[in-house]
BALOBA-1460 file (C-alpha; in Angstrom, 3 decimals):
// residues 114
<rec num="1" residu="m" x="-26.027" y="5.082" z="-12.267"/>
<rec num="2" residu="l" x="-22.627" y="3.443" z="-12.416"/>
<rec num="3" residu="a" x="-20.996" y="6.476" z="-10.785"/>
<rec num="4" residu="v" x="-23.032" y="5.846" z="-7.626"/>
<rec num="5" residu="h" x="-21.785" y="2.266" z="-7.493"/>
<rec num="6" residu="q" x="-18.178" y="3.331" z="-8.024"/>
<rec num="7" residu="l" x="-18.287" y="6.032" z="-5.343"/>
<rec num="8" residu="t" x="-19.854" y="3.547" z="-2.931"/>
<rec num="9" residu="a" x="-17.146" y="0.998" z="-3.762"/>
<rec num="10" residu="w" x="-14.585" y="3.647" z="-2.792"/>
<rec num="11" residu="g" x="-16.362" y="4.013" z="0.565"/>
<rec num="12" residu="l" x="-18.018" y="7.352" z="-0.165"/>
<rec num="13" residu="t" x="-21.605" y="7.793" z="0.979"/>
<rec num="14" residu="p" x="-24.429" y="10.298" z="0.480"/>
<rec num="15" residu="g" x="-24.053" y="13.426" z="2.588"/>
<rec num="16" residu="v" x="-20.386" y="12.755" z="3.356"/>
<rec num="17" residu="g" x="-17.383" y="14.414" z="1.762"/>
<rec num="18" residu="g" x="-17.663" y="15.085" z="-1.932"/>
<rec num="19" residu="y" x="-20.202" y="12.354" z="-2.735"/>
<rec num="20" residu="d" x="-23.204" y="14.611" z="-3.365"/>
<rec num="21" residu="a" x="-21.184" y="17.132" z="-5.377"/>
<rec num="22" residu="a" x="-19.683" y="14.323" z="-7.449"/>
<rec num="23" residu="i" x="-23.097" y="12.840" z="-8.262"/>
<rec num="24" residu="l" x="-24.390" y="16.263" z="-9.301"/>
<rec num="25" residu="v" x="-21.338" y="16.893" z="-11.520"/>
<rec num="26" residu="v" x="-21.493" y="13.467" z="-13.178"/>
<rec num="27" residu="a" x="-25.221" y="13.860" z="-13.833"/>
<rec num="28" residu="e" x="-24.894" y="17.379" z="-15.214"/>
<rec num="29" residu="l" x="-21.878" y="16.732" z="-17.443"/>
<rec num="30" residu="s" x="-23.405" y="13.481" z="-18.703"/>
<rec num="31" residu="a" x="-26.696" y="15.221" z="-19.487"/>
<rec num="32" residu="n" x="-24.814" y="17.954" z="-21.350"/>
<rec num="33" residu="a" x="-22.882" y="15.357" z="-23.349"/>
<rec num="34" residu="a" x="-26.067" y="13.465" z="-24.210"/>
<rec num="35" residu="l" x="-28.063" y="16.575" z="-25.146"/>
<rec num="36" residu="h" x="-25.491" y="18.907" z="-26.657"/>
<rec num="37" residu="g" x="-22.395" y="16.856" z="-27.381"/>
<rec num="38" residu="r" x="-23.981" y="13.976" z="-29.210"/>
<rec num="39" residu="v" x="-22.882" y="13.137" z="-32.708"/>
<rec num="40" residu="p" x="-25.041" y="10.477" z="-34.437"/>
<rec num="41" residu="g" x="-23.447" y="7.052" z="-34.107"/>
<rec num="42" residu="r" x="-21.154" y="8.131" z="-31.264"/>
<rec num="43" residu="d" x="-21.555" y="7.988" z="-27.514"/>
<rec num="44" residu="f" x="-19.942" y="9.784" z="-24.606"/>
<rec num="45" residu="a" x="-17.598" y="8.415" z="-21.931"/>
<rec num="46" residu="v" x="-17.390" y="9.023" z="-18.177"/>
<rec num="47" residu="w" x="-14.153" y="8.525" z="-16.254"/>
<rec num="48" residu="l" x="-13.813" y="8.713" z="-12.466"/>
<rec num="49" residu="a" x="-10.730" y="8.611" z="-10.253"/>
<rec num="50" residu="y" x="-10.345" y="8.932" z="-6.498"/>
<rec num="51" residu="d" x="-7.204" y="9.813" z="-4.567"/>
<rec num="52" residu="e" x="-8.101" y="8.514" z="-1.123"/>
<rec num="53" residu="r" x="-5.084" y="10.058" z="0.614"/>
<rec num="54" residu="g" x="-5.748" y="13.499" z="-0.829"/>
<rec num="55" residu="g" x="-9.523" y="13.154" z="-0.753"/>
<rec num="56" residu="v" x="-9.799" y="14.306" z="-4.359"/>
<rec num="57" residu="l" x="-12.359" y="13.030" z="-6.857"/>
<rec num="58" residu="e" x="-11.673" y="13.557" z="-10.532"/>
<rec num="59" residu="i" x="-14.504" y="13.420" z="-13.045"/>
<rec num="60" residu="e" x="-14.181" y="13.533" z="-16.817"/>
<rec num="61" residu="v" x="-16.935" y="13.357" z="-19.412"/>
<rec num="62" residu="s" x="-15.835" y="13.138" z="-23.050"/>
<rec num="63" residu="d" x="-17.969" y="13.454" z="-26.150"/>
<rec num="64" residu="t" x="-17.290" y="13.683" z="-29.868"/>
<rec num="65" residu="h" x="-18.844" y="17.063" z="-30.627"/>
<rec num="66" residu="e" x="-16.371" y="19.825" z="-31.484"/>
<rec num="67" residu="k" x="-18.355" y="22.668" z="-29.886"/>
<rec num="68" residu="c" x="-17.302" y="23.580" z="-26.342"/>
<rec num="69" residu="p" x="-19.899" y="24.457" z="-23.721"/>
<rec num="70" residu="v" x="-20.031" y="28.066" z="-22.593"/>
<rec num="71" residu="p" x="-21.276" y="28.884" z="-19.094"/>
<rec num="72" residu="k" x="-23.950" y="31.546" z="-19.188"/>
<rec num="73" residu="a" x="-26.341" y="33.202" z="-16.815"/>
<rec num="74" residu="p" x="-29.804" y="32.294" z="-18.108"/>
<rec num="75" residu="a" x="-32.822" y="34.537" z="-17.778"/>
<rec num="76" residu="s" x="-34.755" y="33.882" z="-14.577"/>
<rec num="77" residu="d" x="-37.599" y="32.217" z="-16.489"/>
<rec num="78" residu="d" x="-35.355" y="29.917" z="-18.586"/>
<rec num="79" residu="e" x="-35.905" y="26.247" z="-17.825"/>
<rec num="80" residu="e" x="-32.352" y="25.230" z="-18.713"/>
<rec num="81" residu="g" x="-28.857" y="26.655" z="-18.968"/>
<rec num="82" residu="r" x="-27.693" y="26.491" z="-15.354"/>
<rec num="83" residu="g" x="-25.742" y="23.238" z="-15.470"/>
<rec num="84" residu="l" x="-22.219" y="24.565" z="-15.779"/>
<rec num="85" residu="m" x="-22.994" y="27.177" z="-13.141"/>
<rec num="86" residu="l" x="-23.880" y="24.291" z="-10.796"/>
<rec num="87" residu="v" x="-20.658" y="22.482" z="-11.695"/>
<rec num="88" residu="e" x="-18.702" y="25.667" z="-11.022"/>
<rec num="89" residu="a" x="-20.440" y="26.086" z="-7.650"/>
<rec num="90" residu="v" x="-19.716" y="22.584" z="-6.302"/>
<rec num="91" residu="a" x="-16.354" y="21.727" z="-7.897"/>
<rec num="92" residu="d" x="-13.022" y="23.062" z="-6.708"/>
<rec num="93" residu="r" x="-11.918" y="23.374" z="-10.323"/>
<rec num="94" residu="w" x="-13.311" y="22.481" z="-13.712"/>
<rec num="95" residu="g" x="-12.420" y="23.017" z="-17.330"/>
<rec num="96" residu="i" x="-12.528" y="21.845" z="-20.911"/>
<rec num="97" residu="r" x="-9.738" y="20.280" z="-22.951"/>
<rec num="98" residu="e" x="-9.261" y="18.580" z="-26.271"/>
<rec num="99" residu="r" x="-9.344" y="14.817" z="-26.288"/>
<rec num="100" residu="r" x="-7.644" y="12.198" z="-28.383"/>
<rec num="101" residu="g" x="-9.864" y="11.869" z="-31.418"/>
<rec num="102" residu="p" x="-12.734" y="14.205" z="-32.179"/>
<rec num="103" residu="g" x="-14.469" y="16.221" z="-29.500"/>
<rec num="104" residu="k" x="-13.592" y="17.424" z="-26.043"/>
<rec num="105" residu="t" x="-13.436" y="16.453" z="-22.389"/>
<rec num="106" residu="v" x="-15.115" y="18.442" z="-19.635"/>
<rec num="107" residu="w" x="-13.472" y="17.723" z="-16.286"/>
<rec num="108" residu="a" x="-14.016" y="18.628" z="-12.650"/>
<rec num="109" residu="r" x="-12.128" y="18.079" z="-9.389"/>
<rec num="110" residu="i" x="-13.868" y="17.850" z="-6.050"/>
<rec num="111" residu="t" x="-12.153" y="17.764" z="-2.676"/>
<rec num="112" residu="e" x="-13.997" y="15.746" z="-0.017"/>
<rec num="113" residu="a" x="-13.625" y="18.363" z="2.706"/>
<rec num="114" residu="r" x="-15.254" y="21.046" z="0.584"/>
């Protein structure tokens, strides 16, 4: 996963700071974009930024589908539907916004000390 390489290049490592939370968020938002946000012939994009002084990781995943994800509490026997609840649990903040062109961007911010 390219996100792992980028976080490592920034000096972040597994088990330290926001690394593990960031990997979970990137994986979950990317999976959502691939499964639910896919429009035939279009892909999704992942953007990462790191403010070393503030210890803040920013993650954005954009896709071209118009429908916005809605967090929901799944039934206990459901095998899916918990992804945004995980993002909400590990990120300091997250949200959804329109993007340039069709679709939306789901973003999350993670502070290392969290």
